[in-house]
N, C-alpha and C positions, 0 to 999 in steps of 0.2 A: 419466702424469706431469702434475702440476698446476703451473700457472705463476701467479705473482703479478706484477702490474704496478705499479711504484712511481711511478705518475703519474696524475693525474685525467683523466677524459674531457674533451673539448673543449666539449660541450654541456652547459648547465646542467641542463636537463630530462631526466629518465630515459626519457621516452617518445620514440622516434625521430621526428625531424622537428619537435618542438615546441620553440619557443625563446621566451625572455621578452622579446625586443625586437620582437615583432610578426610577422606572417606576410609572407614575402618571395616567395612563389610555391613550387611544388613542387620540392624538391631544390636550391634556391638560397638563399644568404643575401643580406643588403642590398648586398654588393659585387659580386654577379653570380657568385660562386664557386660551383661545383658542390659541394654538401654530401655527394655520394656519393664522398668520398675525393679530390676534386681530380683525378680522372683521366678526366673526361668520361664517355662511355658505357662505358668499360673497366671493368667492375664486374660482380659476380655480381647477377643479378636475383633470385635466391632462394636460400635455403639449405633443405635437408631435414635436420633435426637428429635423426633417429631415428624410431622406435625401432629398435635392432638387432633383427633377426628379426621385423620387423613389416611387411615389403613394400618396403623401400628399394631392393633389387635389381630388383624388379618395376618400380618407378617409373622407375629409371634405363633399363631396357631399353625402357619405353614411350616415354620422351623422346628417347632417342639417335637413332632413326631418323625422328622426327617433323619435318616440313618447317618448322615454326616455331621449332625449337631447334637450337642447337649445343652439345652437351654435351662436357665435358672427355674426353680419351681414357682416363681411368682414373675409375672410379666414385668412389672415396673419396679425397679429397685429404688429409684429416687435418692440413691445415696449422694450423688454428686450435687444435687440441688437443695437438699435440706439436712443431711447428715443424720437422719432418723432411719428407723427400720423400714423395711419394704412396705409398699403400698398394701393395704389389706382390704381394698374395695372388693377383691375376689378372693375366695379361700385359696391358699397356696396348694400346689400339687404335693402330695406326700407319697411318692411312688417307691422310694427305696432308701437305703441309709445316706446315699448322697444327698437327697433332697433334705432330709432331716439335718444332716451335718451342715449343708449350706445355710438353712434358716437359722441354725443356732450361732453360725459364725456371723451371719448378717445381723442378728440382734446384738451381739457383742460389739461389732464394728459401729453400730448405730448409737452405742453409748458414749463414744468418744466426741469431744467437742471440736476436734480439729479434722481436717481432710487427710485421712490415712490412706494414701494411694497404694502403698505397699500391701496393706492387708486387704484393701479393695480388690487388688489384683489377685491375692491369694484366694479369693472367694471362688475363682474360676478353676482351681486345681482339680475340681470334681469332673471336669470335662474330659480329662485324660488326653487322648490323642484327637479328640473330636473338636469341632469348632463350637464357640460359644460367645455370647454377647450380652449387652444390656440394652433393652428396648424401653426407654423412659422419655416419653414426649415432653416432659417438663424440662429436659435438658435444652430444649429451645430457648429457655429463658436465662441460661447461665451467662454470666459476665464474661468479658474478655479475658479478665485475670484467671478465672477458674478454667476457662477453655485452654488457655495458654499452658497452665500447670498440667492439665490432664493430657493434653497432646504431647508435651515434653516428656511426660512420664511413660506414655505408651506410644512411642513414635511410629510403629508399624501398624497400628490399630486403624481400621477402616471405619468410615463414618457414613451413615445413610441418612438422608432426609427425605421424607415423603411430603410433597407439597400439594396443597389444594387451594383452589379458588378461594380468596379470602372471604368473599361474601357467603359462599356455601359452608365453608368451614366455621366461620363465626356463628352462623345460624345453627349448625349442628351442635356447637358447644353451648349455645344458649338453651337448645332444646334439651340437651343432657343435664345441664345445670338445674333447670326447672324439674325435670323428671326425677333427679336424685335429691332434690331439696337444697342443693348448694346455692341456688339463685331464687330469690322470691318470685312467685308467680307474678306476671305482669300482662298487660293488655298487648298481645302480639300483633294486634291490627293497628296500633297507635305508633306512627314512625317516631315521635318524640321519646316515648317509652323505651322503644327498641334502641335508639341512639344512646340513650342514658346507660343502658345496659352494655352496649358496645365500648363504652368509656370505662367500664369496670376494669381496674388494672390487670385482673387475672385473665380477662378476655383480650384486652388491647395488646398486651405484651406477646401474646401467641398469634396475632393476627396480621404480622408483617413479615412474611417469609422472605422477602428480599433482604431485610436486615438481619434475620436469623442466618441466612446462608452466608451473608458477607462476614459476620462475626466468625463463624467457623472456617470459612475458607482462608481467612487471614492466617490461620495456624496449621491447618491440615494440608499436606502435599496434595496436588491435584489428582494424582493417580489413586489417592486413598479416599476420596470424597465423591459420592454420587448423589444426584438428585433424581428422584422418581416421582411420578404424578398419579394422584388419586383418579384422574381422568382414565388412565390406563387400567386401573383396578375395576372401574365400572365397565369399560369397553372390551378389555383383552387381558383378563387377569392371569391367563396361562403364560402369556408372553412376558408380563411384568414379573411373575414368579421366576420364570427362566432367567431373566436378566439380573435380578437381585441375587439369586443363588449362584450364578456364575461369578458375580463381582465378589461375593463373600468367600468363595472358594469351595462351595458345595457343588454336587453333581445335580443339575436340574432335571436329568432323566430319571433319577431315583424318585419314587412317590413319597409324599408325606403321609405315610400310613394309608388309611382309607379316605383322607381328606382330599377333595378336588380343589383345584385353583380357584374356582368361582364360589366356594363356600365361604360366606361371610355373615356371621351371626348378627354383626351390628347393622346390617342393611335394613333389616325389618323393624328396627327400633322405632317407637313412636316419636314423632317430632311435632314441633309446633307448626301450625299452617302458615306458610309464607305467602302473604298476598303480593300482588303485583305492585302496589303502592309502596309497601315496606321494602320490597326488593329493589325498587328504583332509588329509594332513599339510602339504603345500605350500599348500593353500587356508587352513588355520588359520595358517600362517606369514604369509601375505599378507592375512589378513582385514582388517585396518584399511586397507591400501592399496586393496584391492578396493572397499571402502565409500567411501574418499576419491575414487577415480576416478569412482564412480557419482555422488557429489555434486558434484564439481568439473569433471569432463570432460563430464558429461552424455552425450547421444547414445547410442550402442551400449554405452557403459561402464555405463549404468544397470542393464543386465541381468547384469553380471558377478557381483555377490554372490549373487544368487538361484540362479545355476547351481551353486553350492557349498552351497546351503541356508542362507545368511546372510539375516537380516532387516535391512532398512534402518531399520525403525521404532526399534529400540534405538540404532542409530547416531546418528539425528537427535535422539532424546531425550537422549543424552549430550551432543550439541552444545548443545542447548537448556539443559541442566543447567549446563554450563560457562558459558554466556552469562549465566545468572541469577546464578551465583556471582561472575562478574566485575562485574555491576551492583551487587550488594550490596557488594562490595569498594570499588568506585569511590565508592559512596554513603557508606561508612564513612570513606574518606579524606577526602571533602569535609567 
């Protein structure tokens, strides 16, 4: 469900924490009021906004037992994208009074028909002096308007995006959808049936990480935004864990209880068999997005097009050609 907000954000500048009246110190305005929603330290320190099927469950499990964090008793709150109570796909943790209080507050908050960011921030009062955040991959589908409101309200909040090769990510989502009964069973060896399922709005809107990242980067300060890659979770999870913890402000040398960095419960889940023919059709379906990711996300995404045999030379040539056409047009207008 998409929501439109009939009011403007409170801060004039689109980048979080930047104001036209001068700098007043981190997280405060000239009157001494806390810019993180006016609720003191009761706020999320970070959001993980996706991608779905890119390691968000792994991240939650790594942070939950870490001594520097207090994570909500349910992984995906979904408050910012549908204003209802937290996701109940998995039973919530009920470890102590804080968990029970959080769930009660979350249920009350979900009963409101408007985006109440003050009370959303207060959900995180249970963290005390620890770090806490909201890991909801559905936030990758938020509109510019909602993102701007959230970032303006919590200007010092950090944002993490876990990116995955669009072909692999979409196939994993289709597999999960069939497994959980959210997508009707289909012939996974028939390219036409597969493409029809890729056109499902719930799949398509999550399958363009270059656009998702662009939306969030329009409003989040560069130092508060990080992209990480599912490729690293597969190949070097210990270093990925270390990098994310360091960015979020936790100590990467402290263990996550008895959990090891390579522990990933989702890795063994049953998936649909991906044939070479279907893989080729999916790659052509996502060709432009694969190249856009290589160009705009950088990092491990640079290798995504070549794994399907696509050349980046023609992609950059097309971009250059478009730029030249634009220059000629502007010159003609002048």
